[in-house]
C-alpha positions as CSV (number, residue, x, y, z in Angstrom):
1,M,14.0,224.5,87.6
2,T,14.5,221.2,89.5
3,L,13.2,221.1,93.1
4,R,15.2,219.2,95.7
5,V,13.3,216.1,97.1
6,S,13.6,217.7,100.6
7,A,11.8,220.7,99.4
8,I,8.7,218.8,98.3
9,R,8.6,216.0,100.9
10,P,5.3,216.2,102.8
11,R,5.5,217.2,106.5
12,F,5.2,214.3,109.0
13,S,1.8,213.9,110.5
14,P,0.9,211.8,113.6
15,K,-1.9,210.3,111.4
16,Q,0.8,208.4,109.5
17,I,1.3,206.1,112.5
18,A,-1.6,203.6,113.1
19,G,-3.7,203.8,116.2
20,L,-4.0,207.6,116.6
21,Q,-6.7,208.2,119.2
22,L,-6.0,211.8,120.3
23,W,-4.3,214.8,118.8
24,L,-4.6,218.3,120.2
25,D,-2.5,220.9,118.4
26,A,-2.5,224.5,119.7
27,S,-0.7,225.7,116.6
28,D,-3.7,224.8,114.5
29,A,-6.0,227.8,115.2
30,S,-8.9,226.1,113.4
31,T,-9.2,223.6,116.3
32,L,-9.6,226.4,119.0
33,T,-12.7,228.3,120.0
34,T,-12.2,231.3,122.2
35,I,-14.7,233.5,124.0
36,S,-13.5,236.8,125.5
37,G,-9.9,235.6,125.4
38,G,-10.6,232.2,127.0
39,V,-10.4,228.9,125.3
40,S,-13.9,227.3,125.4
41,E,-13.1,224.3,123.2
42,W,-10.0,222.5,121.9
43,R,-10.9,220.0,119.2
44,D,-9.3,216.7,118.5
45,K,-7.6,216.3,115.1
46,S,-7.8,212.5,115.3
47,A,-10.8,210.5,114.0
48,A,-11.9,209.8,117.6
49,A,-13.3,213.3,118.2
50,R,-12.2,213.6,121.8
51,D,-12.8,217.3,122.0
52,F,-12.1,219.2,125.2
53,S,-14.2,222.1,126.5
54,Q,-14.8,224.4,129.4
55,T,-18.2,226.0,130.0
56,T,-17.2,228.2,133.0
57,A,-15.7,231.4,131.7
58,N,-13.4,231.9,134.7
59,N,-12.0,228.4,134.3
60,R,-10.8,228.7,130.7
61,P,-7.2,228.7,129.8
62,T,-5.9,231.4,127.4
63,I,-3.6,231.3,124.4
64,T,0.0,232.4,124.5
65,G,1.2,233.1,120.9
66,S,4.9,232.1,121.3
67,A,4.9,229.9,124.3
68,I,7.2,227.0,123.2
69,G,9.7,227.4,120.3
70,G,7.7,230.3,118.9
71,K,4.6,228.1,118.7
72,P,1.3,228.8,120.5
73,A,0.1,226.9,123.6
74,L,-2.7,227.0,126.0
75,T,-1.8,228.7,129.2
76,F,-3.3,227.4,132.5
77,D,-3.3,229.8,135.4
78,G,-2.5,227.4,138.3
79,S,-5.7,228.4,140.1
80,N,-8.8,227.1,138.4
81,D,-8.2,226.6,134.6
82,F,-8.8,223.2,133.1
83,L,-10.5,221.5,130.1
84,R,-12.5,218.3,130.1
85,S,-13.2,215.8,127.3
86,S,-16.7,215.5,125.9
87,S,-18.8,212.8,127.6
88,N,-17.9,209.2,127.1
89,A,-15.8,210.0,124.0
90,G,-13.0,211.0,126.4
91,S,-11.9,207.5,127.5
92,L,-8.8,206.1,126.0
93,V,-8.1,202.5,125.0
94,F,-5.3,200.6,126.7
95,P,-2.6,199.9,125.9
96,S,-1.8,203.5,125.1
97,T,1.1,205.8,124.2
98,I,0.8,209.5,125.1
99,F,3.0,212.4,124.2
100,I,2.7,215.9,125.8
101,V,4.6,219.1,124.9
102,A,4.4,221.5,127.8
103,N,6.2,224.3,129.6
104,K,6.5,225.0,133.3
105,S,8.9,227.8,134.3
106,T,8.4,227.4,138.0
107,N,8.6,224.2,140.2
108,A,6.9,225.8,143.2
109,A,3.8,223.6,143.0
110,A,2.3,220.5,141.5
111,G,0.4,220.8,138.3
112,G,-1.7,218.2,136.4
113,L,-0.9,217.7,132.7
114,I,-3.4,215.1,131.7
115,T,-5.9,213.1,133.8
116,H,-7.7,209.9,132.8
117,Y,-10.5,209.7,135.3
118,K,-13.3,207.3,136.2
119,T,-16.7,208.8,137.0
120,G,-17.6,208.5,140.7
121,E,-14.1,207.9,141.9
122,D,-12.2,210.6,143.9
123,A,-9.0,208.7,144.3
124,Y,-6.5,207.1,142.0
125,N,-7.1,203.5,143.0
126,S,-8.7,202.3,139.8
127,S,-7.0,200.3,137.0
128,S,-8.5,202.7,134.5
129,A,-7.6,206.0,136.1
130,F,-4.3,207.9,136.0
131,A,-2.8,211.3,135.9
132,I,0.6,212.8,134.8
133,T,1.6,215.6,137.1
134,T,4.6,217.9,137.4
135,N,6.7,218.6,140.5
136,A,4.7,216.3,142.8
137,D,5.2,213.5,145.3
138,G,8.9,213.8,145.3
139,S,9.5,213.9,141.6
140,A,9.7,216.4,138.8
141,I,7.2,214.5,136.7
142,H,5.0,211.8,138.2
143,M,2.4,209.4,137.2
144,L,-0.4,208.7,139.7
145,G,-3.0,206.0,139.5
146,A,-3.8,202.5,138.3
147,S,-4.3,199.6,140.6
148,G,-1.2,198.9,142.7
149,T,0.3,199.0,146.1
150,G,1.7,202.5,146.1
151,L,2.5,205.6,144.1
152,Y,3.9,205.1,140.6
153,S,7.5,206.0,140.3
154,G,8.4,209.5,139.2
155,I,11.4,210.9,137.2
156,G,13.7,213.8,138.2
157,S,13.8,215.8,141.4
158,P,11.0,218.2,142.5
159,S,13.6,220.9,142.5
160,D,14.2,220.5,138.7
161,A,13.4,223.5,136.6
162,L,11.4,221.8,133.8
163,G,11.1,224.7,131.3
164,S,9.8,223.4,128.0
165,F,9.7,219.6,127.8
166,I,8.3,216.6,126.0
167,V,7.0,213.8,128.1
168,S,5.7,210.4,127.0
169,L,3.8,207.6,128.8
170,T,3.5,204.1,127.5
171,I,0.9,201.9,129.2
172,A,0.7,198.2,128.9
173,S,-1.6,195.8,130.8
174,N,0.7,195.5,133.8
175,S,3.3,198.1,133.5
176,A,4.0,201.6,132.2
177,Q,7.0,203.6,131.2
178,L,7.2,207.4,131.9
179,R,9.9,209.4,130.0
180,N,11.0,213.0,130.0
181,L,12.4,213.0,126.4
182,T,14.2,216.4,126.8
183,S,16.1,215.4,129.9
184,G,16.6,211.7,129.1
185,A,15.2,210.5,132.4
186,S,12.8,207.6,132.4
187,V,11.3,205.0,134.7
188,T,9.4,201.7,134.1
189,D,7.2,200.3,136.8
190,S,5.5,196.9,136.6
191,S,3.7,196.9,140.0
192,F,0.5,198.4,138.6
193,T,-2.5,197.1,136.7
194,F,-4.1,198.9,133.8
195,D,-7.4,197.8,132.3
196,N,-9.5,199.0,129.3
197,P,-11.6,201.7,130.8
198,A,-15.4,201.7,131.1
199,T,-17.4,204.1,129.0
200,N,-18.0,206.4,131.9
201,N,-14.4,207.6,131.8
202,G,-13.0,210.8,130.4
203,L,-10.0,213.0,130.2
204,G,-8.9,216.4,131.6
205,L,-6.1,218.8,130.9
206,G,-4.4,221.2,133.3
207,V,-5.7,219.5,136.4
208,M,-5.1,216.4,138.5
209,S,-8.4,215.3,140.0
210,A,-10.9,212.5,139.4
211,S,-13.7,214.8,140.4
212,F,-12.1,217.8,138.7
213,G,-12.1,220.0,141.7
214,N,-9.2,222.5,142.4
215,I,-6.5,219.8,142.8
216,H,-3.0,220.4,141.4
217,Q,-4.0,223.0,138.8
218,L,-1.2,223.5,136.3
219,A,0.6,226.8,136.2
220,G,2.1,226.4,132.7
221,D,1.5,225.7,129.1
222,I,0.3,222.8,127.0
223,A,1.1,223.0,123.3
224,E,0.3,219.5,122.0
225,V,-1.0,216.2,123.1
226,I,-0.8,213.0,120.9
227,G,-2.2,209.6,121.9
228,Y,-2.2,206.2,120.4
229,S,-4.3,203.1,121.2
230,R,-1.2,200.8,121.5
231,A,2.3,200.7,122.7
232,L,4.4,202.1,119.8
233,S,7.5,200.4,118.6
234,A,10.8,202.1,119.4
235,T,11.1,203.4,115.9
236,E,7.6,204.8,116.0
237,H,8.1,206.4,119.4
238,D,11.4,207.9,118.1
239,T,9.6,209.3,115.0
240,I,7.0,211.1,117.1
241,A,9.6,212.4,119.6
242,R,11.9,213.8,116.9
243,S,9.0,215.4,115.0
244,L,7.9,217.2,118.2
245,A,11.4,218.3,119.0
246,R,11.9,219.8,115.5
247,K,8.5,221.5,115.6
248,Y,9.1,223.2,119.0
249,G,12.9,223.7,118.8
250,L,13.6,221.4,121.6
251,T,16.6,219.0,122.1
252,L,16.1,215.3,122.9
253,A,18.5,213.9,125.4
């Protein structure tokens, strides 16, 4: 019997694109540790080992088995759930490209997706700190932070029902592009400065706060996070976006 080439072609992996510095995949059960139903650790599948954890039982997200396109995701309760990267291994290298697959059925409140914080700072006025939030500051999806004169531009209306979506953020030294790949909305802003972060930086999921207090806790799901240590080419960006859309049964605009 002759097999079709399509039947034996290996599945695409984010590792096939150079510069992978973060890959969290909730559909890979081997990367998750749960205690009494709460996720205590979500391990990075990239070589960077930027693992995320939560030591406080009441602040742990849970796993929803068919959250997005029949695939599992971590569900954050909108009250106090979040995960934090381990020590100094959390800081990303700029420029960066980040993809997040998430779901938010309600637009009633802001919710942090990912935060890149700087230890000791409680406000986003640093060129090495930023956060991607949903339904905040006049936009459906918003990027806060970096060194600039005001808030970074957002995409969509805060009244938008996001549902399941794929968002990407590409950071260069003096600009960034934020895109909702499922709605087709995007914005590029060149009024901010981004620097390579110091080693006392880290990452958080499901919250928007430099000090990781109860600020803009996400009421929703995060299924996958992929990050690269460079601005991807248009072809590379499209490859990742299409791969995620196929995996989660989403349509790119």
